[in-house]
RODREN-303190 format. One record per residue (C-alpha): x, y, z; residue in one letter. Coordinates in steps of 0.1 Angstrom, whole numbers, plus 5000, padded with zeros to 4 digits. Layout:
N
site u = X, v = Y, w = Z, roro = a
...
***
This chain:
324
site u = 2240, v = 3594, w = 1990, roro = x
site u = 2257, v = 3623, w = 2006, roro = x
site u = 2290, v = 3622, w = 2023, roro = x
site u = 2278, v = 3615, w = 2058, roro = x
site u = 2258, v = 3586, w = 2048, roro = x
site u = 2286, v = 3572, w = 2023, roro = x
site u = 2312, v = 3574, w = 2050, roro = x
site u = 2289, v = 3560, w = 2079, roro = x
site u = 2277, v = 3531, w = 2057, roro = x
site u = 2311, v = 3524, w = 2042, roro = x
site u = 2330, v = 3520, w = 2075, roro = x
site u = 2305, v = 3498, w = 2090, roro = x
site u = 2305, v = 3473, w = 2062, roro = x
site u = 2276, v = 3482, w = 2040, roro = x
site u = 2273, v = 3486, w = 2004, roro = x
site u = 2277, v = 3522, w = 1990, roro = x
site u = 2278, v = 3539, w = 1957, roro = x
site u = 2315, v = 3544, w = 1957, roro = x
site u = 2343, v = 3541, w = 1980, roro = x
site u = 2346, v = 3575, w = 2000, roro = x
site u = 2378, v = 3596, w = 1995, roro = x
site u = 2395, v = 3621, w = 2017, roro = x
site u = 2429, v = 3638, w = 2023, roro = x
site u = 2441, v = 3664, w = 2046, roro = x
site u = 2471, v = 3686, w = 2047, roro = x
site u = 2485, v = 3717, w = 2064, roro = x
site u = 2483, v = 3751, w = 2050, roro = x
site u = 2511, v = 3775, w = 2056, roro = x
site u = 2507, v = 3802, w = 2068, roro = x
site u = 2467, v = 3801, w = 2067, roro = x
site u = 2468, v = 3778, w = 2097, roro = x
site u = 2482, v = 3806, w = 2119, roro = x
site u = 2460, v = 3835, w = 2107, roro = x
site u = 2429, v = 3829, w = 2127, roro = x
site u = 2400, v = 3804, w = 2127, roro = x
site u = 2381, v = 3823, w = 2098, roro = x
site u = 2412, v = 3821, w = 2073, roro = x
site u = 2418, v = 3783, w = 2080, roro = x
site u = 2379, v = 3776, w = 2079, roro = x
site u = 2378, v = 3794, w = 2046, roro = x
site u = 2408, v = 3774, w = 2030, roro = x
site u = 2396, v = 3742, w = 2043, roro = x
site u = 2361, v = 3746, w = 2029, roro = x
site u = 2375, v = 3756, w = 1995, roro = x
site u = 2399, v = 3726, w = 1995, roro = x
site u = 2371, v = 3700, w = 2003, roro = x
site u = 2348, v = 3715, w = 1977, roro = x
site u = 2375, v = 3715, w = 1951, roro = x
site u = 2386, v = 3680, w = 1956, roro = x
site u = 2348, v = 3667, w = 1964, roro = x
site u = 2361, v = 3651, w = 1997, roro = x
site u = 2339, v = 3629, w = 2018, roro = x
site u = 2355, v = 3636, w = 2052, roro = x
site u = 2369, v = 3667, w = 2068, roro = x
site u = 2400, v = 3664, w = 2092, roro = x
site u = 2400, v = 3699, w = 2104, roro = x
site u = 2438, v = 3705, w = 2107, roro = x
site u = 2448, v = 3734, w = 2128, roro = x
site u = 2484, v = 3743, w = 2135, roro = x
site u = 2499, v = 3712, w = 2155, roro = x
site u = 2512, v = 3732, w = 2182, roro = x
site u = 2479, v = 3745, w = 2193, roro = x
site u = 2479, v = 3716, w = 2216, roro = x
site u = 2508, v = 3731, w = 2238, roro = x
site u = 2503, v = 3768, w = 2233, roro = x
site u = 2482, v = 3772, w = 2265, roro = x
site u = 2511, v = 3759, w = 2286, roro = x
site u = 2537, v = 3784, w = 2268, roro = x
site u = 2552, v = 3765, w = 2239, roro = x
site u = 2558, v = 3790, w = 2211, roro = x
site u = 2565, v = 3787, w = 2174, roro = x
site u = 2572, v = 3813, w = 2147, roro = x
site u = 2558, v = 3815, w = 2113, roro = x
site u = 2577, v = 3824, w = 2082, roro = x
site u = 2556, v = 3838, w = 2049, roro = x
site u = 2551, v = 3803, w = 2034, roro = x
site u = 2569, v = 3774, w = 2051, roro = x
site u = 2563, v = 3753, w = 2082, roro = x
site u = 2567, v = 3770, w = 2118, roro = x
site u = 2598, v = 3770, w = 2136, roro = x
site u = 2600, v = 3763, w = 2174, roro = x
site u = 2610, v = 3795, w = 2195, roro = x
site u = 2608, v = 3778, w = 2228, roro = x
site u = 2592, v = 3748, w = 2248, roro = x
site u = 2569, v = 3751, w = 2278, roro = x
site u = 2591, v = 3727, w = 2296, roro = x
site u = 2629, v = 3734, w = 2294, roro = x
site u = 2640, v = 3720, w = 2327, roro = x
site u = 2632, v = 3689, w = 2345, roro = x
site u = 2615, v = 3705, w = 2377, roro = x
site u = 2591, v = 3724, w = 2353, roro = x
site u = 2566, v = 3695, w = 2349, roro = x
site u = 2549, v = 3705, w = 2379, roro = x
site u = 2537, v = 3736, w = 2362, roro = x
site u = 2516, v = 3717, w = 2337, roro = x
site u = 2482, v = 3718, w = 2350, roro = x
site u = 2447, v = 3715, w = 2335, roro = x
site u = 2436, v = 3742, w = 2314, roro = x
site u = 2400, v = 3756, w = 2305, roro = x
site u = 2384, v = 3759, w = 2272, roro = x
site u = 2387, v = 3795, w = 2276, roro = x
site u = 2424, v = 3794, w = 2264, roro = x
site u = 2425, v = 3811, w = 2230, roro = x
site u = 2442, v = 3782, w = 2212, roro = x
site u = 2411, v = 3759, w = 2222, roro = x
site u = 2385, v = 3787, w = 2215, roro = x
site u = 2400, v = 3792, w = 2179, roro = x
site u = 2398, v = 3755, w = 2170, roro = x
site u = 2361, v = 3754, w = 2183, roro = x
site u = 2351, v = 3786, w = 2163, roro = x
site u = 2368, v = 3772, w = 2132, roro = x
site u = 2351, v = 3739, w = 2135, roro = x
site u = 2318, v = 3758, w = 2137, roro = x
site u = 2324, v = 3778, w = 2106, roro = x
site u = 2332, v = 3746, w = 2085, roro = x
site u = 2301, v = 3729, w = 2098, roro = x
site u = 2278, v = 3757, w = 2090, roro = x
site u = 2290, v = 3756, w = 2052, roro = x
site u = 2293, v = 3719, w = 2049, roro = x
site u = 2267, v = 3703, w = 2071, roro = x
site u = 2266, v = 3671, w = 2052, roro = x
site u = 2302, v = 3662, w = 2053, roro = x
site u = 2317, v = 3643, w = 2083, roro = x
site u = 2339, v = 3666, w = 2103, roro = x
site u = 2367, v = 3655, w = 2128, roro = x
site u = 2386, v = 3677, w = 2151, roro = x
site u = 2423, v = 3669, w = 2156, roro = x
site u = 2436, v = 3660, w = 2188, roro = x
site u = 2469, v = 3644, w = 2199, roro = x
site u = 2473, v = 3619, w = 2223, roro = x
site u = 2486, v = 3631, w = 2258, roro = x
site u = 2520, v = 3619, w = 2251, roro = x
site u = 2520, v = 3636, w = 2219, roro = x
site u = 2512, v = 3668, w = 2236, roro = x
site u = 2539, v = 3663, w = 2261, roro = x
site u = 2562, v = 3660, w = 2233, roro = x
site u = 2552, v = 3696, w = 2221, roro = x
site u = 2554, v = 3707, w = 2254, roro = x
site u = 2591, v = 3697, w = 2260, roro = x
site u = 2606, v = 3675, w = 2231, roro = x
site u = 2607, v = 3639, w = 2227, roro = x
site u = 2641, v = 3633, w = 2242, roro = x
site u = 2632, v = 3651, w = 2275, roro = x
site u = 2597, v = 3633, w = 2277, roro = x
site u = 2613, v = 3599, w = 2272, roro = x
site u = 2641, v = 3605, w = 2299, roro = x
site u = 2618, v = 3620, w = 2325, roro = x
site u = 2591, v = 3594, w = 2320, roro = x
site u = 2617, v = 3568, w = 2333, roro = x
site u = 2634, v = 3591, w = 2357, roro = x
site u = 2610, v = 3615, w = 2371, roro = x
site u = 2579, v = 3595, w = 2364, roro = x
site u = 2554, v = 3607, w = 2391, roro = x
site u = 2561, v = 3643, w = 2378, roro = x
site u = 2555, v = 3634, w = 2341, roro = x
site u = 2523, v = 3614, w = 2350, roro = x
site u = 2510, v = 3645, w = 2369, roro = x
site u = 2515, v = 3664, w = 2336, roro = x
site u = 2498, v = 3635, w = 2315, roro = x
site u = 2470, v = 3636, w = 2340, roro = x
site u = 2464, v = 3674, w = 2336, roro = x
site u = 2468, v = 3670, w = 2296, roro = x
site u = 2443, v = 3642, w = 2296, roro = x
site u = 2417, v = 3660, w = 2315, roro = x
site u = 2422, v = 3691, w = 2295, roro = x
site u = 2417, v = 3674, w = 2260, roro = x
site u = 2388, v = 3652, w = 2275, roro = x
site u = 2371, v = 3684, w = 2278, roro = x
site u = 2381, v = 3698, w = 2247, roro = x
site u = 2371, v = 3666, w = 2230, roro = x
site u = 2335, v = 3669, w = 2244, roro = x
site u = 2333, v = 3705, w = 2234, roro = x
site u = 2345, v = 3696, w = 2199, roro = x
site u = 2319, v = 3667, w = 2195, roro = x
site u = 2290, v = 3693, w = 2201, roro = x
site u = 2299, v = 3707, w = 2166, roro = x
site u = 2319, v = 3680, w = 2149, roro = x
site u = 2310, v = 3643, w = 2142, roro = x
site u = 2340, v = 3631, w = 2163, roro = x
site u = 2377, v = 3635, w = 2170, roro = x
site u = 2407, v = 3622, w = 2150, roro = x
site u = 2429, v = 3612, w = 2179, roro = x
site u = 2467, v = 3610, w = 2167, roro = x
site u = 2494, v = 3590, w = 2184, roro = x
site u = 2523, v = 3609, w = 2166, roro = x
site u = 2555, v = 3588, w = 2171, roro = x
site u = 2544, v = 3574, w = 2205, roro = x
site u = 2527, v = 3542, w = 2194, roro = x
site u = 2557, v = 3531, w = 2173, roro = x
site u = 2573, v = 3498, w = 2187, roro = x
site u = 2608, v = 3512, w = 2188, roro = x
site u = 2596, v = 3544, w = 2210, roro = x
site u = 2581, v = 3527, w = 2240, roro = x
site u = 2578, v = 3489, w = 2250, roro = x
site u = 2544, v = 3471, w = 2253, roro = x
site u = 2542, v = 3478, w = 2290, roro = x
site u = 2553, v = 3516, w = 2288, roro = x
site u = 2527, v = 3522, w = 2262, roro = x
site u = 2499, v = 3505, w = 2281, roro = x
site u = 2509, v = 3525, w = 2312, roro = x
site u = 2518, v = 3558, w = 2298, roro = x
site u = 2498, v = 3558, w = 2264, roro = x
site u = 2467, v = 3538, w = 2264, roro = x
site u = 2457, v = 3548, w = 2299, roro = x
site u = 2457, v = 3584, w = 2290, roro = x
site u = 2444, v = 3579, w = 2254, roro = x
site u = 2414, v = 3562, w = 2265, roro = x
site u = 2407, v = 3591, w = 2288, roro = x
site u = 2405, v = 3616, w = 2260, roro = x
site u = 2384, v = 3593, w = 2241, roro = x
site u = 2359, v = 3591, w = 2268, roro = x
site u = 2354, v = 3630, w = 2264, roro = x
site u = 2342, v = 3619, w = 2229, roro = x
site u = 2320, v = 3591, w = 2240, roro = x
site u = 2288, v = 3589, w = 2220, roro = x
site u = 2303, v = 3607, w = 2189, roro = x
site u = 2292, v = 3593, w = 2156, roro = x
site u = 2327, v = 3590, w = 2142, roro = x
site u = 2359, v = 3588, w = 2164, roro = x
site u = 2391, v = 3580, w = 2144, roro = x
site u = 2422, v = 3567, w = 2159, roro = x
site u = 2453, v = 3576, w = 2138, roro = x
site u = 2484, v = 3554, w = 2145, roro = x
site u = 2516, v = 3572, w = 2131, roro = x
site u = 2547, v = 3557, w = 2117, roro = x
site u = 2562, v = 3524, w = 2109, roro = x
site u = 2561, v = 3494, w = 2129, roro = x
site u = 2532, v = 3509, w = 2148, roro = x
site u = 2507, v = 3493, w = 2172, roro = x
site u = 2480, v = 3494, w = 2145, roro = x
site u = 2461, v = 3463, w = 2154, roro = x
site u = 2467, v = 3465, w = 2191, roro = x
site u = 2451, v = 3497, w = 2194, roro = x
site u = 2421, v = 3492, w = 2171, roro = x
site u = 2404, v = 3481, w = 2202, roro = x
site u = 2400, v = 3515, w = 2212, roro = x
site u = 2364, v = 3528, w = 2211, roro = x
site u = 2367, v = 3542, w = 2176, roro = x
site u = 2347, v = 3537, w = 2146, roro = x
site u = 2378, v = 3534, w = 2123, roro = x
site u = 2417, v = 3535, w = 2123, roro = x
site u = 2439, v = 3556, w = 2103, roro = x
site u = 2472, v = 3544, w = 2094, roro = x
site u = 2499, v = 3541, w = 2067, roro = x
site u = 2497, v = 3504, w = 2053, roro = x
site u = 2529, v = 3511, w = 2031, roro = x
site u = 2553, v = 3516, w = 2060, roro = x
site u = 2576, v = 3488, w = 2072, roro = x
site u = 2560, v = 3468, w = 2100, roro = x
site u = 2525, v = 3479, w = 2094, roro = x
site u = 2495, v = 3457, w = 2081, roro = x
site u = 2481, v = 3461, w = 2047, roro = x
site u = 2444, v = 3469, w = 2043, roro = x
site u = 2436, v = 3432, w = 2038, roro = x
site u = 2455, v = 3421, w = 2070, roro = x
site u = 2440, v = 3448, w = 2092, roro = x
site u = 2404, v = 3441, w = 2080, roro = x
site u = 2409, v = 3404, w = 2087, roro = x
site u = 2423, v = 3410, w = 2123, roro = x
site u = 2401, v = 3438, w = 2131, roro = x
site u = 2364, v = 3428, w = 2120, roro = x
site u = 2347, v = 3457, w = 2140, roro = x
site u = 2366, v = 3488, w = 2126, roro = x
site u = 2368, v = 3505, w = 2095, roro = x
site u = 2400, v = 3513, w = 2078, roro = x
site u = 2413, v = 3548, w = 2065, roro = x
site u = 2444, v = 3550, w = 2041, roro = x
site u = 2458, v = 3532, w = 2013, roro = x
site u = 2474, v = 3559, w = 1990, roro = x
site u = 2512, v = 3567, w = 1994, roro = x
site u = 2525, v = 3605, w = 1994, roro = x
site u = 2541, v = 3598, w = 1960, roro = x
site u = 2505, v = 3594, w = 1946, roro = x
site u = 2497, v = 3631, w = 1954, roro = x
site u = 2532, v = 3643, w = 1943, roro = x
site u = 2530, v = 3623, w = 1908, roro = x
site u = 2526, v = 3639, w = 1873, roro = x
site u = 2513, v = 3606, w = 1860, roro = x
site u = 2480, v = 3589, w = 1869, roro = x
site u = 2494, v = 3554, w = 1867, roro = x
site u = 2504, v = 3552, w = 1903, roro = x
site u = 2470, v = 3564, w = 1915, roro = x
site u = 2453, v = 3539, w = 1893, roro = x
site u = 2477, v = 3512, w = 1907, roro = x
site u = 2472, v = 3519, w = 1943, roro = x
site u = 2435, v = 3525, w = 1940, roro = x
site u = 2431, v = 3490, w = 1921, roro = x
site u = 2452, v = 3474, w = 1949, roro = x
site u = 2431, v = 3488, w = 1978, roro = x
site u = 2399, v = 3477, w = 1960, roro = x
site u = 2413, v = 3443, w = 1955, roro = x
site u = 2424, v = 3442, w = 1992, roro = x
site u = 2391, v = 3455, w = 2008, roro = x
site u = 2365, v = 3446, w = 1982, roro = x
site u = 2354, v = 3482, w = 1986, roro = x
site u = 2341, v = 3474, w = 2022, roro = x
site u = 2350, v = 3489, w = 2054, roro = x
site u = 2375, v = 3515, w = 2037, roro = x
site u = 2378, v = 3551, w = 2033, roro = x
site u = 2405, v = 3557, w = 2010, roro = x
site u = 2430, v = 3584, w = 2020, roro = x
site u = 2466, v = 3591, w = 2025, roro = x
site u = 2487, v = 3574, w = 2053, roro = x
site u = 2488, v = 3607, w = 2072, roro = x
site u = 2488, v = 3645, w = 2064, roro = x
site u = 2498, v = 3646, w = 2028, roro = x
site u = 2527, v = 3667, w = 2015, roro = x
site u = 2521, v = 3705, w = 2012, roro = x
site u = 2535, v = 3701, w = 1978, roro = x
site u = 2508, v = 3678, w = 1967, roro = x
site u = 2494, v = 3686, w = 1931, roro = x
site u = 2458, v = 3693, w = 1929, roro = x
site u = 2455, v = 3673, w = 1898, roro = x
site u = 2472, v = 3642, w = 1914, roro = x
site u = 2446, v = 3643, w = 1944, roro = x
site u = 2418, v = 3643, w = 1919, roro = x
site u = 2436, v = 3615, w = 1899, roro = x
site u = 2432, v = 3594, w = 1932, roro = x
site u = 2398, v = 3602, w = 1938, roro = x
site u = 2388, v = 3595, w = 1901, roro = x
site u = 2407, v = 3561, w = 1901, roro = x
site u = 2385, v = 3549, w = 1929, roro = x
site u = 2355, v = 3555, w = 1907, roro = x
site u = 2366, v = 3533, w = 1877, roro = x
***
């Protein structure tokens, strides 16, 4: 059974030879050194850890670069913001639809093609933020929240432009990849927007991006943070939902699978597992995941991007703990 068969069958509830396993992380500064470098690093990481799924993890701010947001990289740490694209309220009108000719988008597509050529039997997902998540990269969370309520029409215009842009990117990605990994960042937390606000400014635009990936074999929704709308958003047209079951206010694996019978679950391991020098925690969390899922409709993974300090030996311990 290859990784594509294992993941497809597992998430749809069929018996598999073993629970599929995957993790993803940022690679600083490789992610800012061109598509070839990031693809090379991603391929090596996937092979070393025998991962069953690749979430291609470009620099997060690629989403905002076409509109003018800029970050600066150091030699080995995370990037530092230099400027947002939107620094004054009246600048929302400048956010117009972009084409796939933008260098940031071309780079992502080229990186996906390089990974797919080397690892054709491993499911490959393209990372795309929801439109609200993109707006945060354009202007910062505080400005987006304030202007959603005070300058609604202008911000909705920007949401429209971003949704149209990333629906087109999603379609282009799915010509190469198996689907998209649509991440809500902070915006689907209940303490960020109320239910009506998320339905109006979140879901309405999230679904437009997913429509660009319609027909893909493996679209995944990632619902970030604690007290998040995990079960509510699971009705999106995706094959599986990724979230952190260990954060307050979130369902555990068993509760999710009981509440959402038509979606697979991705997650289950804490960050602590990947930092630990002992295998005990990996064995404990793997056993708990197997108990809660009975090994079905589950792809074992971290709750989000794992720490850059994660120990290779700890990643392998988590993987091996699932195999008994």
